[in-house]
KOLSEDREN-118117 format. One record per residue: residue in one letter; x negated, y, z of N, C-alpha, C, O in turn. Coordinates in steps of 0.001 Angstrom, whole numbers, plus 500000, padded with zeros to 6 digits. Last residue first. Layout:
BEGIN
AXYZXYZXYZXYZ ...
END
This chain:
BEGIN
S198320484984557127197057485110557480196177484648556265194949484672556347 P201430486672556463200537485332556198199043485791556397198615486831555895 Q203004488632558949202461488492557503201383487397557450200546487278558344 P206071488620560235204680488233560391204124488055558864204668487503557907 I208091491375560550208034490180559865206529489770559888205732490641559540 P209511492955563419208444492692562447208297491400561777208380490366562440 L212930493647563883211989492579564138210859492547562984211128492201561834 C215119495750565296214061495707564437212896494685564790212105494820565723 V218375496514565855217404495554566184216313495591564864216651495481563685 D220600498503567385219853498698566098218487497680566485217664498054567321 F224052498946568090222905498163568573222016498105567255222510497740566188 E226371501457568759225558500819567798224349500207568207223519500959568718 T229745502679568968228499502053569819227622501048568856228093500051568309 N231984504936568732231077504338568109229878503979569002229186504784569625 G233908506450570290234214505873568841233302505125568158233616504629567076 P231660508343571873233161507863571957233495507465570451233295508260569532 V228384506809571657229203507888571676230752507459571640231042506290571389 S225474505310571848226745505042572148227441506481572294226953507261573112 R222689503232570929223416504641570659224959504494570774225630503771570037 V220019501453571355221263501559571601221792503037571538221208503927572157 D217447499162570210218014500687570453219387500548570506219978499691569850 I214864497055570287216134497109570269216637498571570831216163499016571876 S212004495562568593212621496530569507214097496469569248214569495959568232 G209630492704568766210502493805568092210917494770569050210377494888570149 N208191490525569329207548491848569160208355492934568400207911493797567644 L209652488191570111209299488424568484208564489764568324208320490125567173 Q209990488937572683209208487706572338208667487812570840207516487571570476 Q211881491012572588210490491233573148209456490106572754208268490346572542 V213951489431571612213498490706570888211990490729571279211065490518570495 I214500487898573864214128487159572487213444488376571594212428488151570935 Q215226489805575842214011488939575871213569488267574636212375488090574396 Y217431490838574661216430491592574952215148490862575023214144491204574398 T219201488734574659218811489206573260217512490062573549216582490006572745 V219417488262577416218764487166576530218343487627575238217364487146574667 W220831490386577992219396490184578495218687489184577887217458489201577818 L223020490240576588222190491269576248220859491064576893219844491533576379 G224115487995578050224013488081576758222955488898576257222051488415575575 L224732488035580851223293487523580521223152487669578886222031487446578429 G227102488915581824226167489854581712224737489400581382223744490107581550 R229338487573581956228611487235583048227237488251582973226452488345583916 A231960489947580774231313488626580940230247488612582036230220489474582914 E234152491880583238233448491685581865232880490281581910233167489497582815 G235199492356585674236157491940584457235564491614583345236209491099582431 E232737494547586648233770493648587182234744493469585842234972494415585089 E230083494812584250230910495244585333232022494521585711232310493672584868 A226813493495583810228269493823583425229015494142584675228697493843585827 A224326492771584540224629494233584665225986494481584195226366495652584160 F222998490243584704224129490491585506224504491969585725224910492395586806 P219741491439583713220614490315583922221879490637584909221648491320585906 E219472494489581746219112493596582899220264492556583125221441492740582816 F220200496125579689219605494818579272219012494178580439218106493363580264 L221425498538580855222169497557579934221472496200579756222171495190579681 F220354500461582499220369498964583058221221497879582152221594496761582508 P220731502783581052219394502285581613219407500901582097218366500246582052 L223468502818580614222596502623579609221184502227580172220582501298579634 R225184503483582809224928502119582541223971501849581451223617500680581303 A225589506177582738225094505610583915224471504156583764223512503731584407 D227033506649580403225609507106580395224811506308581620223657505894581508 P229196504064579253228703505150580121227363505518580359226538504619580520 I229745503389575856229117502863577181228815503960578032228138504862577538 S232952504089574514231531504123574592230996503618575902231707503454576893 D235313501549573274234833502626574094233593502769574275232902501751574247 G234912500544569712235503500613571037234985501690571963234310502624571531 D233838500420567297234604501378567463235361501350568828236337502076569019 N230571498818566749232106498641566980232660500283567360231874501182567658 H227725497514564907228407498595565616229839498330565698230367497664564808 V224447496400564449225855495833564648226480497173565372225870497791566244 R221776495722562402222531496821562868223892496369563104224555495965562149 I218542494552561901219803493970562302220605495281562854220057495898563767 R215979494228559898216773495170560494218087494518560777218685493958559858 L212608493131559769214026492524559447214976493495560480214751493520561690 S210052494640557993210743494271559166212164493893558797212762494244557780 G208817495772555744208103494687556307208707494267557693208016493630558488 N210818497806555001209506498050555157208716496921556052208041497278557017 V213624495914555675213066497300555452211675497470555932211374497304557114 R216226493707554853214613493868555022214147495330554694214291495832553580 Q219174493438556701218456493907555499216920493733555993216514493648557152 V222627493372557747221125492753557921220351492967556552220859492697555464 R225084494885559353224114494961558256223005494410558647222386494753559654 C228296495125560690227011494429560609226397494676559425227092494701558409 G231161496325562506230365496557561417229078495841561753228688495859562920 V234584496324563312233182495704563685232364495750562444232805495264561403 S237500498067564467236577497517563441235235497099564236234903497409565380 G240764497200565751239603498083565460238690497443564553238990496426563928 G243009495721566769243041496324565395241995497208564964242153497928563978 Q241978496411569891242741495459569141243055496369567821243308497572567893 A238467497561569910239946497609570354240737496721569535240236496263568508 A235412495800570778236321496524569711237847496407570277238318495458570905 A233937494438572610234200495801573029235193496555571978235690497657572213 H234065491912571447234661491865572727234953493488573177235901493818573889 E232656492298569127233981491817568847234735491982570309235951492173570312 A230110493103570172230967493921569396232264493583569264233095494491569270 N229559490479571438229658491816572237230442492873571567231312493502572170 L229151488936569103230208488586570095230473489717571144231590489817571653 L227162490247567779228509490205567254229501489857568282230591490427568330 L225058489916569628225550491126569333226949491210568765227781492035569144 N224875486964569724225332487943571010225680489124570643226646489598571241 L224213486314567065225514485983567538226000486721568895227168487015569146 L221790487635566742222974488185565842224232487610566607225210488338566779 I220165486298568450220256487561568591221524488121567919222220488970568476 Q220539483622567368220962483872568753221098485347568968222065485733569624 R219395483948564920220792483601564998221398483886566432222542484306566611 V216643484241565675217492485298565131218841485160564864219501486159564580 L216286481842566847216276483034567721216946484183567091217662484974567704 T216534480006564718217334479767566024217513481074566742218602481436567188 S214697480867562860216187481095562390217015480933563902217982481643564178 P211901482723563148212457481416563803214008481792563522214489482860563901 L210803484192560154211164484338561491211958483222561918212717482722561088 P209961484634557118209464483759558072209592484250559558208596484674560145 I213027484486555453212058485400555941211428484554557137212102483926557954 A214439483648552024213951483450553402212868484275554056211924484722553403 R216235486235550202215302485118550387214922484906551665215011485823552481 D218042488238550411217888487528549145216954486380549242216929485574548312 L219998489974552667218940488998552517219000488228551117220033487640550798 D222111491675553206221305491988551981220095490993551901219222491225551065 N225136491343554098224060490674554391223317490858553040223710490371551980 R227531493193555699226564493465554746225369492616554959224567492943555834 W230964493785556731229923492949556560229026493186555549229511493408554440 D233183495019558689232471495377557504231114494858557547230227495349558246 L236330493821559641234983493369559522234204494101558375234504493856557206 R238918494672561808238293494745560347236777494574560396236095495211561199 I240991492549563853239717493384563647239173493369562212239000492349561545 G243332491224564512243385492235563588242044492953563435242071494026562833 R242933489064566116243054490277566853243205491478565961243220492612566441 S242928487023564309243969486875565399244136488305566027245233488716566405 R240741487549562860242078487530562229243085487786563214243980488616563053 E238699486873564480238737488279564262239976488592563532240352489764563504 D237829484506565508239070484986565919239378486356565552240213487001566187 A235089484064564700236155483111564270237621483657564579238553483236563894 L232675485461564640233801486246564435235049485173563982235830485431563066 A230615483664565337230758484699566200232289485331566094232983485636567064 L230503481672563207230691481317564545231173482429565401232101482201566177 T230346483231560776231445482348560858231592482059562307232730482160562763 K227849484593561302229122485442561109230286484580561291231241485044561913 A226087482563561257226296483411562566227681484211562436228451484396563378 D226314481773558479226724480912559551226973481541561097227805481135561909 E225009483966557492226323483679557008227008482770558201228078483061558736 I222345483536558331223076484856558724224566484568558699225301484839559649 D221772481089557200221658481223558667222598482489559089223427482445559998 E221933482001554408222973481021554877223061481021556407224163480966556954 R219661483490554184220920484060554032221945483323554609222816483885555272 T217268482373556752217758482448555403219169483230555428219725483549556478 V214354482028558668215751482458558655216263482710557139215493483306556385 P212490479019558567212467480465558509214094480835558280214908480046557800 H212992476278560980212941476813559638212995478274559504213602478843560411 N210828476033563877212027475705563214211929476497561648210962477161561273 A208712474783566356208750475338565027210243474986564433210740473862564510 A209158475677569769209161474563568694209398475400567316210087476414567208 K209504477510571563208083477468570902208204476551569705207436476648568747 A211535479146573350211722478214572430210316478426571361210191479347570555 E211933480358575948210768479456575806210729478714574338209957477770574170 V214075481731576984213045482523576170211805481613576028210693482139575995 L216073480469578171214859480456578864213748481215578086212609481295578546 L217981480606576042218214481369577295216819481437578254216592482407578977 A216562479113574246216662480607573781216985481204575337216329482144575786 S216991476582575276215641477171575103215752478667574983215006479387575647 V219798476359575249218909476273576646217591477061576300217201478027576956 T220054476213572587220416477386573256219840477548574579219448478629575017 D218833473888571846218131475144571339218674476330571991218016477369572039 K220408472127573104218911472158573572218469473484573229217851474195574021 I222807472627571700222656472821573258221313473029573597220988473983574304 Q221953471498569232222251472932569374222132473515570918221548474542571264 L221497468942569976220401469709569620220582471068569544219648471850569728 L224016468214570455223250468154571505221938468869571347221322469337572304 G225126468471567837225633469281568870224717469268570190224700470258570921 R223643466409566434223605467778566022224027468805567267223340469775567585 E224690464229567708223238464498567808223014465983567428222250466687568087 L227235464289567234226985464369568515225464464877568731225074465658569600 L227048463606564434227678464920564965227239465240566256226862466389566484 S226020461334564475225102462323563816225717463660564302225032464656564536 A227989459748565672226775459704566298225897461026565750225179461661566523 T229879459994563524230244460598564707228950460838565548228769461931566084 R228626458498561449228865460062561365229194460703562595228854461871562783 L228673456013562882227314456596562593227484458155562216226653458983562588 A231444455548562901230716455617564168229396456215563870228989457006564721 I232086455410560184232535456482560891231797456628562279231573457749562736 P230578452982559289230238454301558885230643455546559588229923456540559676 D230128450729562403230685451206561013230359452469560543229810453198561370 G227131449696563584228259450094563771228979450447562398228326450420561355 K224649448564564386225177448158563291226655448570563166227409447759562630 G221608450201565791223008449806565925223526449378564461222931449773563459 H219015451163565348219199449640565521220776449285565755221110448108565892 R219205453877564769218118453085564194218406451522564423217970450718563600 K221413454944566291221351455226564677220276454089564029220497453522562959 Y220498454211568870221622453735568368221774453657566777222131452673566129 T218197455644569120218208454231569182219432453618568622219374452585567955 N219538458193569131218466457940568019218347456371567935218389455820566836 L221008458232571272221569458261569965220797457912568928221247457386567909 A219103457985573215220154456936573012220740456900571837221028455839571281 N217792460449572920217062459115572714217989458088572450217767457304571528 L219867462285573611219210462106572204218580460984572103218799460376571056 M220050461491576234221313461193575266220826461284573890221248460512573030 G217531462211577386218184460838577405219218460528576318219224459500575641 G217662464949576769216632464099576289217010462627576347216795461898575379 L219752465630578389219863465858577055218959465122576461219383464511575480 P218848464904581017219911464240580539220303464405579009220999463580578418 N216735467098580992216462465703581236217575464804580697217228463928579905 N217879469641580403217053469020579491216731467491579730216496466736578787 I219219470171582918219773470072581530219093469253580633219616468263580122 E217356470400584831218476469432585071219184469273583891219811468222583763 H215660472220583705215106470915584008216218470078584188216118468951583704 A217253474461583689216877473863582501216347472605582876216736471729582103 V217633475130586421218674474747585668218328473889584282218956472906583887 G214984475878586955215535474676587587216766474177586963217002472969586930 A214668478041585382213735476699585044214413475620585803214425474485585327 A216519479717586283216895479216585033215881478052584674216164477215583817 L215432480482588733216701479806588733216900479165587372217454478067587342 R213088481725587679213009480520588560214044479804588545213934478589588381 G214329483812586290213418482687585566213363481612586491213615480495586041 I215394485152588370216394484740587263215553483501586576216059482399586367 S213211486131589597214223485194590375215077484437589369215409483263589529 A212115487566587553211290486387588111212081485388588851211861484177588858 L214117489723587384213633488845586244212893487431586744213190486341586255 R213623490823589931214843490344589554214773489246588542215223488113588712 D210944491567589482211110490732590654212502490073590279212568488844590303 A211193493398587514210410492309587362210828491224588438211008490054588100 A213016495363588681213414494560587665212748493316587442213372492279587214 V211079496349590797212537495738591135213067494830590045213511493714590316 V209105497194589224208906496208590152210037495493590565210066494269590693 E210650499223587737209970498110587069209746496869587928210070495738587565 R211322500848589750212375500201589235211726499061588261212366498026588074 E208686501694590519209549500919591673210726500247590947211156499185591398 L207804503072588353207203501769588662208064500988589639208145499762589574 R209683505287588497209686504339587316208997502906587716209517501820587459 E208860506312590744210310505839590774210334504820589559210897503727589617 K206369507207590051206541506334591069207853505654591092207927504477591447 E206964508985588079206236507714587704206455506666588793206680505481588547 G208338510870589509209031510205588385208411508912588198209064507870588148 I206206511716591237207365511080591942208214510369590787208778509315591082 A204584512921589237204076511728590042205228510995590728205219509766590790 S206160514838588194205849513876587467205272512575588172205455511427587765 V206332516466590580207490515885589945207181514599589098207779513533589238 M203800517280590669204288516415591832205495515697591360205710514520591653 R203624518566588339202554517510588529203286516653589623203367515432589488 R205375520774588827205740519763587738204752518444587957205213517329587713 Y204107522030590819205264521210591217205648520323590123206183519238590354 A201978523087589596201675522099590615202952521455590941202895520297591354 Q203496524726587729202632523579587218202330522610588364202413521400588150 A204510526496589745205303525799588880204750524406588353205295523308588465 L202098527793590728203160527034591673203907526057590834203946524873591170 R201135528861588288200276527930588991201181527041589870201119525812589834 A203296530711587901202976529660586998202249528514587504202592527358587257 F203045532411590181203949531597590164203963530484588993204604529446589157 E200411533345589831200605532486590897201889531714590787201951530553591191 D199641533291586257199738534002587314200118532897588522200135531698588240 G199638531632583938198380532154584439198444532824585811197416532927586481 L202387532863581970201355531824582265200161532424582857199678533484582459 A205593533533582416204283534305582510203127533265582948202985532903584116 A207871532000582565207114532175581347205901532894581321205194532903580314 P207561529106584872207845530431584463206988530846583236205901530386582885 A208144525679583887207162526833584507207586528024584026207978528110582863 H211026523782584562210061524271583697209133525476584404209518526079585406 P211489520827586689211609522246586282210546522748585395209396522307585397 A212253517578585376211307518471586145211629519836585774212024520068584631 H214963515171585563214119516092584783213248517011585762213621517128586930 A216181513486587384216302513165585986215268514125585144214828513716584069 H216748513516590044215315513552589650215198513142588059214218512550587606 D219039515562591582218874514437590586217369514490589981216933515529589485 R218643517204593732219752516355593746219737515178592564220327514101592657 S216252518299593271216428517862594539217836517001594664218047516233595603 F216766519280590735215733518128590973215877517553592345215623516363592532 D218360521459591438218963520398590448218015519154590705218539518053590877 D216590523063592687217766522696593351218434521462592500219009520560593109 M214719523613590573214344522750591679215498522306592571215396521239593176 E216360524930589109215977523796588577215416522902589618215567521680589610 D216657527359590487217812526603590190217532525101589721218344524198589920 A213950528063590477214634527904591735215754526967591387215816525867591935 F213537528788587757212713527747588435213470527302589664213593526089589828 R215314530750587514215601529612586721214700528405587369215120527251587464 V214156532606589175215497532221589312215911530929588632216733530154589122 L211746532806587750211807532331589226213190531791589613213363530746590242 P212272534036585455211923532622585407211835532146586832211863530926586987 A213721536471586373214425535509585774213696534039585677214357533006585790 A211908538174587874212813537232588624213275536118587881213323534988588367 T210551539637585986209756538827586793210566537797587533210083536701587818 R212563540668584270211505539899583751210873539031584709210632537854584439 R213930541931586631214594540853585726213605540010585128213629538795585324 A212078543882587192212524542826588170213186541682587398212873540518587650 Y211939545366585055210704544725585427211269543559586323210905542397586144 L214602546391584939214023545561583957213017544774584126212947543668583591 W214417547865587440215349546819587342215001545894586038215140544676586152 S212301549707586995212134548685587972213030547416588090212719546329588576 L213795551112585071212531550435584720212207549321585822211891548175585504 P216053552115586721216182551192585376214858550404584978214879549227584619 V214302553532588613215285552465589046215640551635587753215476550417587824 L212874555518587218212137554444587793213117553347588061212773552210587737 V214720557529586200213686556825585265213180555411585961213108554362585320 A216270558269588484216956557852587089215969557293586213216409556494585386 L214529558825590331215188557645590430215785557142589200215847555959588867 V213542561190589148212555560106589322213357558859589524212967557837588959 A215974562785589403215453562496588061214249561367588180214077560660587187 L216280562711592233217303562034591479216778561766590135217021560672589625 A214002564163593085214097562681593402215100562037592465214847560952591942 G214691566647591799213487565951591355213700564512591733213608563652590858 L216927567318593273217063567012591867215821566356591429215958565439590619 G215757567307595890216751566334595457216836566118594114216836564974593658 A214060569524595455213462568354595789214386567182595466213957566192594872 R216000571671595058214978571178593946214407569899594126214227569159593159 R217272571517597417217980571190596319217318570806595169217705569939594385 L215239572240599189215846570827599392216537570560597967216371569473597413 L214854574887598347213795573908598263214300572364598265213869571480597524 D217235575895599029216863575861597652215731574986597283215609574439596187 F217171575749601723218259574917600932217801574963599470218044573987598760 Y215022577475602367215066575993602648215882575095601812215525574029601311 R216164579884601497214977579346600898214711577933601215214191577218600359 P218469580078603204218735580009601715217377579452600967217457578699599997 L217127580165605818217903578888605261218132578875603813218024577823603182 F215885582389606687215098581415606026215809580393605347215297579765604419 Q217936583804608115217492584377606697216574583400606021216440583520604803 A217928582503610514218931582160609493218653582565608141218996581916607153 R216133584101611892215686582743611327216802582205610502216462581327609709 S216160587399611488216887586244611962216198584940611167215837584936609990 Y214049590091612830214382589190611842215005587844612308214562587221613273 G213455593415613862213819591991614080214373591320612989215139591907612226 L211151596037614854211799595413613654212098593799614050211212593048614460 V210684599036616549210911597412616595211647596883615545212791597293615345 L208652601560617169209387601077615996209619599644616449208592599035616748 T208567604044619755208108602605619352209118602204618405210309602402618645 G207032607345619948208185606334620222207576605116619834206373605001619600 L204913609127619779206366609855619857207520608653619999208711608928620139 V201918609425621203202909608461621006204363609264621098204837609836622080 V199445611431619696200342611521620731201646610425620212202227610532619132 G197416611609617854197320611048618979198259610993620075197968610589621201 D198976612936615777198092613655616240197667612964617782197600613691618773 A201604610638616377201249611715615659200321612636616366200679613138617431 I202776607301616002201928608129616655201732609398615662201699609285614436 V204799604900617055204935606033616097203903606992616718204110607460617838 P203719601424617576203972602618618188204156603591616834203769603211615729 A205543598435616754204402599233616740204704600662616992205802601125616682 A206682595042616781206874596322617082205458597101616941204390596492617004 T208727592126616202207563592700616100207735594111616289208847594562616015 L210522589040616323210475590454616806208919590941616595207993590161616818 L212884586785615293211447586937615166211314588559615261211876589292614447 Q215250584658616867214832585802616176213371586013616210212677585473617072 D216599582513618340216151582365616897215832583764616262216194583948615100 D217172583184620929218261583305619941217993583296618420218687583772617522 A214631583250622149215591582112622417216807582248621418217398581198621169 T212179584475619926213073584673620996213947583382621107213945582549620200 E208907585060618912210135584307618676210938584170620060210405583812621111 V206967587565617705207451586705618952208688586255618602209503586979618030 F204479588044615185206015587971615586206133587110616780205498586060616885 E202105590292614459202360589089614906203827589021615435204282589960616090 A200593591920611487201891591791612650201830590460612911201604589575612086 G198554593251610444198335591864610910199389591524611772199150590856612778 A199399596335611905198310595777610942198172594301611441197775594046612578 F201017597615613601201675596676612678200597595930611746200925595046610956 G199916597857617060200166598158615763200624597057614734200610595850614975 Q202089597080620017200849596981619350200999597536617789202131597646617317 A203551599167622492203601598118621348202251598271620760201476599216620898 R202887599151625920202866599984624637202825598896623574202170597865623726 G202799597669628206203995598679627978204007599410626759204915600192626478 N200530596140628131200415597550628945201654598245628758201684599423629114 G201374594035626507201102593873627834201017595042628754201356594990629936 G204063594887624189202573594865624533202481594722626143203320595186626915 L206599594626623353206106595973623633204624595919624025204025596986624167 V206574591798623061206825592614621887206399594071622130205885594707621209 E206251590708625530205237590480624487205370591462623292204397591859622651 A208461591370626768207369592164627175206296591980626186205493592884625953 P211345591278624757210343590680625784209164591533625886208956592395625033 F214144593524625064212887592893624255212178592357625186212231592761626348 L216134594304626851216460594099625494215539593245624674215912592444623816 P215064595191629324216166594047629248216429593461627801216866592324627618 E213391597316628489212883595917629150213887594817628988213591593694628580 A214318599597627370213810598454626356213544597142627196213489596040626651 R217514600921628339216200600584628541215651599508627612216379598639627132 A219673603013626040219378601709627058217925601413627030217202601567626045 G220104605072624494219685605301625836219517604150626738219272604241627941 Y222494603400622444221568604715622691221272604913624047222226604928624826 P222332599826622286223058601114622477222063602283622849221008602103623457 H222129597311620857221007598187621540221607599590621506221274600393620634 R224338596078620062223338595329620867222338596224621542221797595943622612 V225569598188618709226346597338619749225201596506620535225354596370621749 P223823599414617024224038600154618288224906599184619289224926599389620503 D221730598578614926222719597619615645223043598336616963222551597875617993 T219988600336614201220742599982613220221895598995613741222851598683613029 S219331602893616483219207601565616131220190601181615095221279601753615140 V217390605283618539218330605119617502218146603549617022217056602986617123 Y216281605146621198216542606374620573217627606179619514218670606831619573 V216240603437624053216807603265622704217136604713622354217975605398622940 R213426604179626116214799603942625960215014603953624359214180604370623554 R210801604830626595211062603447626310212576603186626538212965602145627068 D210051607386626375210576607007627810210980605446627672211468604880628650 P209835608003623799208559607796624663208887607251626084208035606743626813 G212398605623622284211588606872622646210373606806623534209936605739623964 L212521603153619764212502603501621222211737604949621499210668605275620983 V214416602169617255213258603146617538213658603424619048214754603801619462 T215111599150615393215526599989616637214147600708616887213046600163616795 I216717597329612955215519598127613263216035599139614331217070599800614239 F217607593974612121217840595233612711216562596090612825215452595559612787 A216842592076610197218241591899610779218529593262611473219683593685611405 P215101593375607253215168593092608719216639592908609159217550593498608578 A215259591194604248215496592601605022215460592312606457215734591194606894 M213277589637601832214099589560603182214134591011603750213202591814603704 G211389589506599867212747588974599571213538588908600738214502588141600724 A208868590306599938209255589175600823210429588660600502210665587479600755 D208832592528598249207970591492598145208161590172598912207662589111598538 A211112594112599052211086593537597712210136592311597680210496591237597197 V213265594199601572211829594217601482211662593423600102212019592248600014 G216109596333601135215408595139601469213951595233601129213473596179600503 R217988598384601001217010598109599869216413596793599928216207596152598898 A219460598441603257220030598702602053219238598147600917219765597523599997 L217447598451605120218478597318605274219307597333603794219726596286603299 P215878600808604685215483599471604344216410598317604355216189597314603677 A217868602791605667217490602714604240216860601319603959217314600680603009 R218037603015608535219102602293607733218693602132606292219271601225605693 V215987604708609216215913603207609599216968602534608859216732601367608543 I216874607110608212215657606452607723215556605021608075215076604206607287 E219261607703609472219243607429607880217980606843607537217951606070606579 F218296607951612041219082606838611720219243606583610210219345605447609748 A216731610330611646216003609061612007216804607761611727216288606724611308 R218691612043611132217724611977610190217027610588610412216794609825609475 W220068611981613560220809611511612396219836611350611165220150610585610253 L218283613151615315218711611749615504219331611192614255219126610022613931 D215530614895615453216610614840614641217224613477614471216792612703613617 D213407615999616933214556615161617720215927615301616739217039615684617101 H211253616814615780212237617717615871213461617278616507214438618016616635 T209775614312615964209093615506616537210193616643616634210061617431617570 L211355612429614855211192612343616251210592613727616812210883614171617923 P211392613435612154212574613416612843212527613348614370213318613946615100 Q208372613070611802209055614513611572210458614496612456210670615352613316 I207884610458612070207135611277612772207979612616612831208208613150613916 L209193608589610233209962608846611484209091609939612340209644610322613371 T207163608046608317208496608651607822209125609185609099209613610312609009 T205325606459609609204999607700609057206243608528608812206244609712609150 A206996604114610336206392604946611353205976606406610825206235607409611489 L207639603441607855208793603901608694208076604698609681208436605853609911 L205172602559606882206002603421606056206916604105606993206979605333606941 Q204387600469608688203608601764608599204430602764607858204346603917608281 G206652598801608291206449599433609621205598600584609447205932601652609960 L206137597916605625207457598652605993207136599519607340207344600730607413 S203776596485605982203758597674605102205092598571605401205047599801605401 A204261594567607875203372595724608200203449596835607302203241597989607678 T206233593302606512206755594024607779205646595010608121205919596119608581 G204936591992604513206074592887604212206394593970605438206714595152605310 A203116590420606095202586591371605080203602592407604825203285593595604884 A205022588875607343204069589694608147203532590720607295203476591874607721 L206303587487605257207017588480605985206218589431606832206593590584607048 N204156586050604174204734587111603503205545588103604316205503589318604124 R203732584479606517202786585203606012203232586498605176202841587649605376 R206302583088606665205723583972607907204709584869607469204701586005607942 L206315581836604074207311582909604638206938583788605622207140585002605578 E204360579966604503204143581097603510205121582270603823204778583452603824 G205322578438606688204025579287606850203772580354605711203134581392605890 Y207549577541605216207774578169606384206536579137606701206662580341606924 E206297575938603152207087577249602880207260577978604119207087579193604021 R204921574121604722204253574952603923204994576277603617204522577405603756 A207177572799605659206341573341606576205513574301605863205375575390606421 L208430572074603157209074572870603979208301573550605110208628574665605515 L206491570378602148206578571645601406207432572559602325207192573766602296 T206775568121603995205393568982603945205628570250603311205070571240603784 L209478567458603480208890567968604766207626568757604799207432569786605445 T208954566516600704209871567694601120209603568203602407209483569424602503 V207329564312601014206830565566600382207558566770600526207034567884600499 A209165562743602620207887563075603082207230564260602315206628565126602951 G211124562350600803211507563176602013210159563675602616210029564821603046 T209770561190598609210453562470598444210779563257599696210751564487599756 T209203558778599947208086559730599351208673561149599167208069562148599558 V211783557802600358210834558230601674209787559043601038209469560068601641 V212802557505597785213371558453598761212584558693599926212698559775600500 V210936555783596699211117557065596162211656558022597144211154559125597360 L211368553542598239210092554105598285210141555496597737209439556361598260 L214062552938597632213692553279598933212418554245599205212317555225599944 A213594552251595084214573553371595205214070553936596734213762555106596959 V211995550000595237211611551025594536212234552404594725211630553467594584 R213851548466596686212698548805597357212019549979596551211502550891597196 L215855548024594789216244548714595991214994549147596691215054550211597306 P214468546858592737214924548085592428215324548725593613215212549951593642 I213684544259594200212809545229593604213283546658593448212636547584593935 K216075542962594840215310543473596008214315544622595373214163545713595921 V217327542195592511218035543258593123216998543853594347217093545014594745 S215662540295591634216227541287590554216918542506591343217030543626590845 L215326538731593689214117539563593416214778540651592508214443541828592643 S218464538409595611217590538102594522216521539182594273216725540358594576 L218771538230599140218994538831597889218171538410596680217034538026596953 T218172537480601747218839536478600771219061536916599436219497536131598594 S217113539723603095216355538730602656216804537564601810216019536796601254 L219342541293603535218506541710602364217499540570602012217078540431600864 P222370539471604225221054540024604690220176540275603362220283539600602339 M225545540687603670224485539618603218223191540177603562222916541323603204 
END
């Protein structure tokens, strides 16, 4: 997986760990260079002291040609080591005045009597063939990783020989390894502290961004909600989130307006269609009502015919009221709604409740007339009861309660049928919103239009086993 695709909660600890490792490596290299210089200085000081001591001690054996005594003297430092430098020479060789090997701690490499030129570089013995003094000893590095220095052994101004000291670079390695070990332990200690802290910091920093990114992905698929701003207010991430929320709100408002425009256009189309239908219905209705009225006033039929004409008149008037309710244009004054009007709606809407075995929980708490148009209130109640009866299962239950609450008429109708899918709820009160196999889908639209005309509200709550419509109609106050 590419590093660029990792979460910030992973990237930040990795980058902190990498920074610690790089910093530790740079510091370690600096310390190694410094340690090497320090070792060279310490070695030079120790070598000068050792060389002067040996040169002084070797005067007598070289003067008396005491080979074994000279060998014992040059072997002693290798057993004892150089205390202040912590390093002993790899070998010590003494050359005679003729520049041949007189004695050496490594006779295999420097056999007795061998000439010095093939064994040592000319820089060690000095440009004039004579070794320089040990004061401020300078080392010559050879191809086989050795450091060599030399100084003459002088007695009363006479050069008795040359003392050569050699050190191996491998002797520096333990010091280097110790330095690396201490640097590694220090880096591990720093990592043990910084990585958990950086991980916690990364989680606090990345958590709101991860949540924000997830919500942006959700929003790109569904515009139902806007992402929340990160918890750290005031920083760049929060400003980004707030700007995004403003953009999301603007998009949501634009979509809401578009839905309202589409719904308004649809309602306008339905209104124009309904107006044409109403014109075609109301004209013959008016003619039939006039004819019946003329017959009742001037006809001299038998009593049964007059009663039949009265029934026809009431039926035609009910059709006229229904058409007016459908058009939401019922402006004609009618009597206030009474308890009997509510009971009539019950009788009309739930006529076949017994045939389906539906249980009815009915509560009509009205005790006096309410100044609301009875035709419209009955239409609301009829539509809701018919829908509840249709939605209730065989042998299910339908409940209705009508009451006066705080200056409003409250109508609550519920059933125990299947719940309304969430996807349909926003479009429930639009015309022809019913699914295939259901009614024409105008009942709830008409109900909603009447409620709006009466300055009321209608709410829907639907969960499995219970769907409830709650209508609240404000009761007009006498002026």
